C-alpha positions as CSV (number, residue, x, y, z in Angstrom):
1,M,46.1,6.8,-31.2
2,V,43.0,7.6,-29.1
3,V,42.2,4.9,-26.6
4,V,38.4,4.5,-26.3
5,N,37.1,4.1,-22.8
6,T,33.8,2.2,-22.9
7,T,32.9,2.9,-19.2
8,N,29.4,4.3,-19.1
9,N,29.8,7.8,-17.5
10,G,29.4,11.4,-18.5
11,G,33.1,12.0,-18.7
12,S,33.9,9.2,-21.1
13,N,30.9,10.1,-23.1
14,T,32.5,13.5,-23.7
15,H,35.8,11.9,-24.5
16,L,34.0,9.7,-27.1
17,V,32.2,12.7,-28.7
18,D,35.6,14.5,-28.9
19,A,37.1,11.4,-30.5
20,L,34.6,11.6,-33.5
21,A,36.8,14.5,-34.7
22,A,40.2,12.8,-34.1
23,A,42.7,13.1,-36.9
24,D,43.0,9.3,-37.3
25,S,40.0,7.7,-39.0
26,S,40.5,4.5,-37.1
27,D,40.0,6.5,-33.9
28,R,36.9,8.1,-35.3
29,L,35.6,4.5,-36.2
30,R,36.1,3.2,-32.7
31,A,34.4,6.3,-31.2
32,A,31.3,5.7,-33.4
33,L,31.3,2.0,-32.6
34,A,31.5,2.7,-28.8
35,L,28.7,5.5,-29.1
36,G,26.5,3.2,-30.9
37,T,27.2,0.3,-28.5
38,R,26.0,2.5,-25.7
39,G,22.8,3.4,-27.5
40,D,22.2,6.5,-25.3
41,P,19.8,8.8,-27.2
42,G,21.6,11.7,-25.7
43,L,24.4,11.0,-27.9
44,M,22.4,11.0,-31.1
45,E,23.0,14.7,-31.9
46,A,26.9,14.3,-31.9
47,L,26.5,11.4,-34.4
48,V,24.2,13.1,-36.7
49,D,26.4,16.3,-36.7
50,R,29.3,14.2,-37.5
51,C,27.6,12.6,-40.5
52,A,27.5,15.9,-42.2
53,V,31.2,16.4,-42.2
54,E,32.9,12.9,-41.9
55,P,35.2,12.4,-45.0
56,D,35.8,8.6,-44.5
57,F,33.3,6.3,-46.1
58,F,33.8,3.5,-43.4
59,V,33.4,5.9,-40.6
60,R,30.2,7.3,-42.1
61,D,28.9,3.7,-42.4
62,M,29.7,3.1,-38.7
63,L,27.9,6.4,-37.8
64,T,24.9,5.1,-39.7
65,W,25.1,1.8,-37.8
66,A,25.3,3.7,-34.5
67,L,22.3,5.7,-35.2
68,C,20.2,2.7,-36.3
69,R,20.7,1.5,-32.7
70,F,18.7,4.3,-31.2
71,P,14.9,4.2,-31.1
72,A,13.4,5.2,-34.5
73,E,11.0,7.6,-32.7
74,V,14.2,9.6,-31.6
75,T,16.4,9.4,-34.8
76,V,13.7,9.7,-37.6
77,P,12.5,13.1,-36.8
78,R,16.1,14.5,-36.3
79,L,17.3,12.9,-39.7
80,T,14.2,14.0,-41.6
81,G,15.0,17.5,-40.4
82,E,18.5,17.1,-41.7
83,L,17.1,16.6,-45.1
84,E,16.4,20.4,-45.2
85,S,20.1,21.2,-44.6
86,D,22.2,23.2,-47.0
87,S,24.9,20.5,-46.9
88,V,24.8,18.1,-49.5
89,Q,26.6,15.4,-47.5
90,A,24.2,16.0,-44.6
91,R,21.2,15.4,-46.8
92,S,22.8,12.4,-48.5
93,Q,23.9,10.6,-45.4
94,A,20.6,11.3,-43.7
95,L,18.9,9.6,-46.5
96,H,21.3,6.6,-46.3
97,T,20.6,6.2,-42.6
98,L,16.8,6.6,-43.0
99,S,16.9,3.8,-45.7
100,K,18.6,1.6,-43.2
101,I,16.3,2.4,-40.4
102,G,13.1,1.7,-42.7
103,D,10.5,3.7,-40.9
104,P,7.8,4.5,-43.3
105,V,7.3,7.9,-41.5
106,S,10.2,9.2,-43.3
107,W,8.6,8.5,-46.8
108,P,7.2,12.0,-47.7
109,A,10.5,13.6,-46.7
110,V,12.5,11.1,-48.8
111,I,10.5,11.4,-52.0
112,A,10.7,15.1,-51.8
113,L,14.4,14.8,-52.6
114,L,14.0,12.3,-55.7
115,H,14.8,15.2,-58.0
116,D,17.4,17.1,-56.0
117,D,19.7,19.3,-57.9
118,H,22.8,17.6,-56.5
119,D,23.4,14.1,-58.0
120,E,24.5,12.6,-54.7
121,V,21.5,13.5,-52.9
122,A,19.2,12.4,-55.7
123,R,21.0,9.2,-55.9
124,S,20.7,8.6,-52.2
125,A,17.0,9.5,-52.4
126,W,16.4,6.9,-55.1
127,R,18.0,4.2,-53.0
128,A,16.0,5.2,-49.8
129,A,12.7,5.5,-51.7
130,V,13.2,1.9,-53.1
131,A,13.9,0.7,-49.6
132,L,10.9,2.4,-48.0
133,V,8.3,2.1,-50.8
134,R,5.0,0.5,-49.6
135,P,3.8,-2.7,-51.3
136,G,1.4,-1.6,-54.1
137,D,3.1,1.8,-54.7
138,E,6.0,0.4,-56.8
139,A,4.5,1.5,-60.2
140,A,3.9,5.1,-59.0
141,L,7.5,5.4,-57.7
142,A,8.9,3.8,-60.9
143,A,7.0,6.5,-63.0
144,D,8.4,9.2,-60.8
145,L,11.9,7.8,-61.0
146,A,11.6,7.3,-64.8
147,T,11.4,11.2,-65.2
148,E,15.2,11.2,-64.2
149,L,16.2,8.7,-67.1
150,G,19.2,10.2,-69.0
151,R,20.3,12.2,-66.1
152,G,24.0,12.5,-65.3
153,D,27.0,10.2,-66.1
154,T,27.0,6.4,-66.5
155,D,27.4,6.0,-62.7
156,M,24.2,7.9,-62.2
157,H,22.5,5.9,-65.0
158,L,23.5,2.7,-63.4
159,S,22.2,3.9,-60.0
160,L,18.9,4.9,-61.3
161,S,18.5,1.6,-63.3
162,R,19.3,-0.5,-60.3
163,A,16.6,1.4,-58.3
164,L,14.1,0.8,-61.2
165,V,15.0,-2.8,-61.6
166,S,14.5,-3.4,-57.9
167,L,10.8,-2.3,-58.1
168,G,9.9,-5.5,-60.1
169,D,7.5,-6.1,-63.0
170,S,5.7,-2.7,-62.5
171,V,8.6,-1.0,-64.0
172,L,8.5,-2.8,-67.4
173,P,5.5,-0.8,-69.0
174,I,7.1,2.4,-67.8
175,L,10.4,1.6,-69.4
176,D,8.6,0.8,-72.6
177,A,6.9,4.2,-72.6
178,A,10.2,5.8,-71.8
179,A,11.9,4.0,-74.8
180,T,9.8,6.2,-77.1
181,S,10.8,9.5,-75.5
182,P,11.9,12.3,-77.9
183,D,15.0,12.6,-75.7
184,P,17.6,10.1,-77.1
185,K,19.5,10.0,-73.8
186,A,16.5,9.1,-71.9
187,R,15.5,6.5,-74.6
188,A,18.8,4.9,-74.5
189,H,18.8,4.8,-70.6
190,A,15.4,3.2,-70.7
191,V,16.4,0.5,-73.2
192,A,19.5,-0.3,-71.2
193,T,17.6,-0.5,-68.0
194,K,15.1,-2.9,-69.5
195,R,17.9,-5.1,-70.8
196,L,19.5,-5.0,-67.3
197,Y,16.1,-6.2,-65.8
198,L,15.6,-9.0,-68.3
199,D,19.3,-10.1,-68.1
200,P,21.0,-8.9,-64.8
201,D,24.2,-10.5,-66.0
202,S,24.5,-8.4,-69.0
203,G,27.1,-5.7,-68.9
204,F,25.2,-2.4,-68.2
205,T,27.8,-0.4,-70.0
206,L,27.5,-2.5,-73.1
207,A,23.6,-2.1,-72.8
208,V,24.0,1.7,-72.5
209,E,26.3,1.8,-75.6
210,L,23.9,-0.3,-77.6
211,A,20.9,1.6,-76.6
212,Q,22.7,5.0,-77.4
213,R,23.4,3.6,-80.9
214,V,19.8,2.6,-81.3
215,A,18.6,5.9,-80.0
216,I,20.8,8.0,-82.3
217,V,20.7,6.1,-85.5
218,G,17.6,4.1,-85.2
219,P,17.2,0.3,-85.3
220,R,18.4,-1.7,-88.2
221,T,15.8,-2.7,-90.8
């Protein structure tokens, strides 16, 4: 086990940076916690780099927490630059962190990835966009997100539906329009999303199954 030294000096900083790559995830978690507690912007680069390769969800979450402790004017430009990375995880984790920081400066870079080819990146962009959308722009974002209806598997459908539902009443006319789409999968997803909006306690899977039946065989007369 790596013993994390929290004394504020260059040598221990080097030790903590090295500990971010330790074999034991609990050691990496403690290192990220200690680096975030220090809040030294000079350590930001090591944390961002680790986000791109860290396999453990809880450590990644701690890395995001640590980055959120630095000034936004330092982290946001670095993270938006990371959105151009070839690494799927780097882009996805940067989006997640930007959503937690909440700086509107990152908005253009975030919405540029709403339709990314990689599902995990697109899903992270949906969540980040919903977190960053400016009041009054919800309908425009909902219309853009609605073009993704029917994409991917049920988990992707649920992620998009949750993003759409969180945009409020402005999503309802957009869902009604999408429910007439010539694409049966998009129609089904739109109907299920509206049902989720109107009744959050209804099972999404049941709503999807019902909507798919309606989309394929048509409503009962």
